[in-house]
N, CA and C of each residue as an Amber inpcrd file, in Angstrom:
protein
   279
   0.8440000  -1.1810000   0.0000000   0.0000000   0.0000000   0.0000000
   0.8910000   1.2470000   0.0000000   0.5950000   2.1620000  -0.8520000
   1.3720000   3.3840000  -0.9740000   0.9520000   4.3860000   0.0910000
   1.9260000   5.0170000   0.7070000   1.6260000   6.0820000   1.6540000
   1.5620000   7.3780000   0.8600000   0.3770000   7.7380000   0.4170000
   0.2220000   8.8930000  -0.4520000   0.6170000  10.1960000   0.2450000
   0.4980000  10.2590000   1.5700000   0.8850000  11.4800000   2.2840000
   2.3720000  11.7750000   2.1250000   3.2080000  10.7250000   2.1290000
   4.6430000  10.9360000   1.9190000   4.9240000  11.4160000   0.5030000
   4.2520000  10.8170000  -0.4710000   4.4130000  11.2590000  -1.8560000
   3.9640000  12.7080000  -2.0040000   2.8960000  13.0600000  -1.3250000
   2.3780000  14.4280000  -1.3710000   3.4130000  15.3990000  -0.7710000
   3.9630000  15.0310000   0.3660000   4.9520000  15.8860000   1.0200000
   6.1890000  16.0760000   0.1420000   6.5270000  15.0560000  -0.6480000
   7.6780000  15.1300000  -1.5530000   7.3240000  15.8020000  -2.8790000
   6.0360000  16.1230000  -3.0600000   5.5300000  16.7380000  -4.3070000
   5.8260000  15.8440000  -5.5140000   5.6730000  14.5300000  -5.3130000
   5.8990000  13.5600000  -6.3860000   4.5800000  13.3450000  -7.1230000
   4.1950000  14.3240000  -7.9230000   2.8800000  14.3480000  -8.5560000
   2.7010000  13.2280000  -9.5750000   3.7530000  12.8600000 -10.2790000
   3.6330000  11.7990000 -11.2760000   3.2670000  10.4670000 -10.6270000
   3.9260000  10.1320000  -9.5400000   3.6370000   8.8750000  -8.8490000
   2.2550000   8.9430000  -8.2000000   1.9050000  10.0820000  -7.6130000
   0.5800000  10.2310000  -7.0190000  -0.5210000  10.0840000  -8.0720000
  -0.3010000  10.6540000  -9.2300000  -1.2830000  10.5590000 -10.3030000
  -1.4740000   9.0950000 -10.7090000  -0.3950000   8.3740000 -10.8100000
  -0.4690000   6.9490000 -11.1380000  -1.1450000   6.1720000 -10.0100000
  -0.8430000   6.5130000  -8.7700000  -1.3960000   5.8200000  -7.6010000
  -2.9180000   5.9310000  -7.5520000  -3.4460000   7.1460000  -7.6560000
  -4.9040000   7.2600000  -7.5000000  -5.6350000   6.6050000  -8.6540000
  -5.0250000   6.5790000  -9.8380000  -5.6830000   5.9700000 -10.9990000
  -5.7750000   4.4420000 -10.8910000  -4.7870000   3.8190000 -10.2440000
  -4.7220000   2.3630000 -10.2710000  -4.8530000   1.6810000  -8.9130000
  -4.5530000   2.3800000  -7.8320000  -4.4770000   1.6890000  -6.5510000
  -5.3350000   2.2910000  -5.4440000  -5.7430000   3.5260000  -5.5740000
  -6.4410000   4.1850000  -4.4780000  -7.8680000   3.6790000  -4.3450000
  -8.3270000   3.5650000  -3.1060000  -9.7480000   3.3390000  -2.9190000
 -10.4280000   4.7080000  -2.8740000 -11.7310000   4.7180000  -2.9070000
 -12.4640000   5.9820000  -3.0120000 -12.2100000   6.9000000  -1.8030000
 -12.0520000   6.3280000  -0.6160000 -11.8080000   7.1380000   0.5840000
 -10.4740000   7.8580000   0.4910000  -9.4170000   7.1380000   0.1070000
  -8.1060000   7.7720000  -0.0320000  -8.0980000   8.7770000  -1.1840000
  -8.7960000   8.4590000  -2.2720000  -8.8770000   9.3920000  -3.3950000
  -9.5600000  10.6800000  -2.9590000 -10.6120000  10.5630000  -2.1540000
 -11.3050000  11.7600000  -1.6400000 -10.3710000  12.5970000  -0.7640000
  -9.6120000  11.9300000   0.0920000  -8.6780000  12.6550000   0.9680000
  -7.6280000  13.3870000   0.1390000  -7.1230000  12.7270000  -0.9040000
  -6.1490000  13.3730000  -1.7770000  -6.7790000  14.5830000  -2.4610000
  -7.9800000  14.4290000  -2.9970000  -8.6600000  15.5390000  -3.6590000
  -8.8570000  16.7120000  -2.7000000  -9.3100000  16.4340000  -1.5000000
  -9.5150000  17.4980000  -0.5140000  -8.2150000  18.2080000  -0.1870000
  -7.1530000  17.4520000  -0.0740000  -5.8450000  18.0410000   0.2320000
  -5.3700000  18.9290000  -0.9170000  -5.5260000  18.4540000  -2.1480000
  -5.1520000  19.2600000  -3.3110000  -5.9730000  20.5410000  -3.3670000
  -7.2780000  20.4190000  -3.1460000  -8.1420000  21.5940000  -3.2030000
  -7.8010000  22.6020000  -2.1090000  -7.2790000  22.1390000  -0.9960000
  -6.8930000  23.0450000   0.0850000  -5.5480000  23.7180000  -0.1800000
  -4.6410000  23.0350000  -0.8850000  -3.2710000  23.5150000  -0.9980000
  -2.8790000  24.1460000  -2.3340000  -3.5020000  23.7290000  -3.4260000
  -3.1100000  24.2660000  -4.7330000  -3.4750000  25.7500000  -4.7830000
  -2.5470000  26.5830000  -5.2320000  -2.8180000  28.0250000  -5.2860000
  -4.0310000  28.3430000  -6.1650000  -4.6650000  29.4430000  -5.8330000
  -5.8250000  29.9290000  -6.5810000  -5.5060000  31.2900000  -7.1750000
  -6.3160000  31.6720000  -8.1400000  -6.1960000  32.9980000  -8.7160000
  -7.6060000  33.5350000  -8.9370000  -7.6870000  34.8310000  -9.1300000
  -8.9650000  35.4710000  -9.3940000  -9.0680000  35.7090000 -10.8840000
 -10.1590000  35.2610000 -11.4610000 -10.4180000  35.4740000 -12.8840000
 -11.6080000  36.4210000 -12.9990000 -11.4830000  37.3470000 -13.9410000
 -12.5400000  38.3230000 -14.1400000 -12.9990000  38.2810000 -15.5880000
 -14.3020000  38.2570000 -15.7730000 -14.9110000  38.2490000 -17.0940000
 -15.9810000  39.3400000 -17.0760000 -15.6170000  40.5070000 -17.5450000
 -16.5460000  41.6370000 -17.4510000 -16.7430000  41.9990000 -15.9970000
 -17.9610000  41.9100000 -15.5320000 -18.2490000  42.2480000 -14.1260000
 -18.2210000  41.0230000 -13.2280000 -18.1090000  39.8470000 -13.8120000
 -18.1100000  38.6090000 -13.0460000 -16.6940000  38.2660000 -12.5990000
 -16.5370000  37.9570000 -11.3280000 -15.2380000  37.5960000 -10.7590000
 -15.3910000  36.2830000 -10.0090000 -14.4230000  35.3790000 -10.1870000
 -14.4680000  34.1420000  -9.4180000 -13.0620000  33.6500000  -9.1230000
 -12.9660000  32.8810000  -8.0580000 -11.7100000  32.2670000  -7.6450000
 -11.6090000  30.8910000  -8.2950000 -10.4650000  30.5940000  -8.8850000
 -10.2200000  29.2920000  -9.5040000  -8.8310000  28.8100000  -9.1200000
  -8.6290000  27.5090000  -9.2590000  -7.2820000  26.9770000  -9.0930000
  -6.4490000  27.4390000 -10.2800000  -5.1680000  27.6800000 -10.0400000
  -4.2930000  28.0660000 -11.1470000  -4.2040000  26.9190000 -12.1350000
  -4.0640000  27.2630000 -13.4070000  -3.8530000  26.2490000 -14.4380000
  -2.4140000  25.7490000 -14.3280000  -2.1560000  24.5670000 -14.8600000
  -0.7930000  24.0180000 -14.7520000   0.2840000  24.9480000 -15.3040000
   0.0030000  25.6630000 -16.3850000   1.0190000  26.5540000 -16.9530000
   1.2360000  27.8130000 -16.1230000   0.3360000  28.1090000 -15.1970000
   0.4640000  29.2830000 -14.3310000   1.0040000  28.9440000 -12.9440000
   0.9770000  27.6780000 -12.5930000   1.3070000  27.2530000 -11.2310000
   2.7960000  27.4110000 -10.9340000   3.1230000  27.7000000  -9.6670000
   4.5340000  27.6630000  -9.2640000   5.0790000  26.2510000  -9.5340000
   6.3490000  26.1500000  -9.7850000   6.9780000  24.8900000 -10.2140000
   6.5920000  23.7060000  -9.3200000   6.6150000  23.8780000  -8.0130000
   6.3330000  22.7550000  -7.1190000   4.8700000  22.3080000  -7.1400000
   3.9870000  23.1120000  -7.7080000   2.5600000  22.7920000  -7.7390000
   2.0450000  22.4600000  -9.1370000   2.8870000  22.4520000 -10.1580000
   2.4350000  22.2110000 -11.5310000   1.7170000  20.8650000 -11.6750000
   2.2860000  19.8140000 -11.1520000   1.6590000  18.4940000 -11.2580000
   0.3470000  18.4160000 -10.5120000   0.2870000  19.0370000  -9.3470000
  -0.9590000  19.0510000  -8.5690000  -2.0280000  19.8470000  -9.2950000
  -1.6380000  20.9910000  -9.8690000  -2.5840000  21.8110000 -10.6170000
  -3.1120000  21.0470000 -11.8240000  -2.2770000  20.2360000 -12.4470000
  -2.7140000  19.4500000 -13.5970000  -3.7390000  18.3970000 -13.1860000
  -3.5200000  17.7530000 -12.0470000  -4.4820000  16.7570000 -11.5610000
  -5.8500000  17.4090000 -11.3750000  -5.8790000  18.5940000 -10.7630000
  -7.1570000  19.2810000 -10.5740000  -7.7290000  19.7670000 -11.9020000
  -6.8800000  20.2830000 -12.7610000  -7.3170000  20.8530000 -14.0320000
  -7.9990000  19.8020000 -14.9170000  -7.4490000  18.6100000 -14.9590000
  -8.0230000  17.5470000 -15.7920000  -9.3660000  17.0610000 -15.2610000
  -9.5530000  17.1220000 -13.9470000 -10.8460000  16.7990000 -13.3560000
 -11.1640000  15.3250000 -13.2080000 -10.2540000  14.4460000 -13.5650000
 -10.5370000  13.0130000 -13.5160000 -10.6040000  12.4920000 -12.0810000
  -9.7490000  13.0010000 -11.2110000  -9.7930000  12.6000000  -9.8090000
 -11.1220000  13.0450000  -9.1930000 -11.5270000  14.2590000  -9.4730000
 -12.8010000  14.7570000  -8.9540000 -13.9650000  13.9160000  -9.4820000
 -13.9140000  13.5160000 -10.7450000 -14.9720000  12.6720000 -11.3160000
 -15.0220000  11.3100000 -10.6270000 -13.8580000  10.7540000 -10.2940000
 -13.8250000   9.4820000  -9.5790000 -14.4810000   9.6280000  -8.2090000
 -14.1430000  10.7000000  -7.5240000 -14.6280000  10.9040000  -6.1570000
 -16.1040000  11.3120000  -6.1450000 -16.4560000  12.2730000  -6.9730000
 -17.8040000  12.8390000  -6.9420000 -18.7740000  12.1300000  -7.8760000
 -18.2480000  11.3520000  -8.8010000 -19.0990000  10.7210000  -9.8050000
 -19.2370000  11.6420000 -11.0080000 -19.7140000  11.0940000 -12.0820000
 -19.8990000  11.8830000 -13.3010000 -21.0030000  12.9090000 -13.0710000
 -20.8670000  14.0930000 -13.6890000 -21.9360000  15.0880000 -13.5510000
 -23.2120000  14.5910000 -14.2150000 -24.3230000  15.0360000 -13.6740000
 -25.6070000  14.6590000 -14.2630000 -25.7660000  15.3520000 -15.6080000
 -26.4980000  14.7390000 -16.5250000 -26.7480000  15.3960000 -17.8080000
 -27.4810000  16.7280000 -17.5890000 -27.1920000  17.6840000 -18.4340000
 -27.7460000  19.0240000 -18.2710000 -29.2710000  19.0500000 -18.1820000
 -30.0070000  18.3340000 -19.0540000 -31.4760000  18.3820000 -18.9140000
 -31.9580000  17.8880000 -17.5450000 -31.2690000  16.8900000 -17.0010000
 -31.6430000  16.3700000 -15.6840000 -31.3690000  17.3870000 -14.5920000
 -30.2790000  18.1370000 -14.7260000 -29.9340000  19.1580000 -13.7280000
 -30.9660000  20.2690000 -13.7030000 -31.5860000  20.5640000 -14.8470000
 -32.5460000  21.6710000 -14.9220000 -33.9300000  21.2820000 -14.4720000
 -34.1840000  19.9880000 -14.2910000 -35.5030000  19.5440000 -13.8370000
 -35.8070000  19.9550000 -12.4470000
């Protein structure tokens, strides 16, 4: 069993990405996602009068966070943890 917390502390994003895809159970994957969402830097994006906080994209992230930002940006870990989004017509019902 991989100790994902040690990999996280070492910022070994490539191994962590491989770990959650092939070996993590849903509970550990959720913990990893929560940790990434708490630690990955955010930025403010503005579109006209609308402003929102988002995680930095991988190309904007500080070097030590690029791999973590990519994991969040791709959204596959979040889809594993949260499940696939409902179809749009169903969401509007």
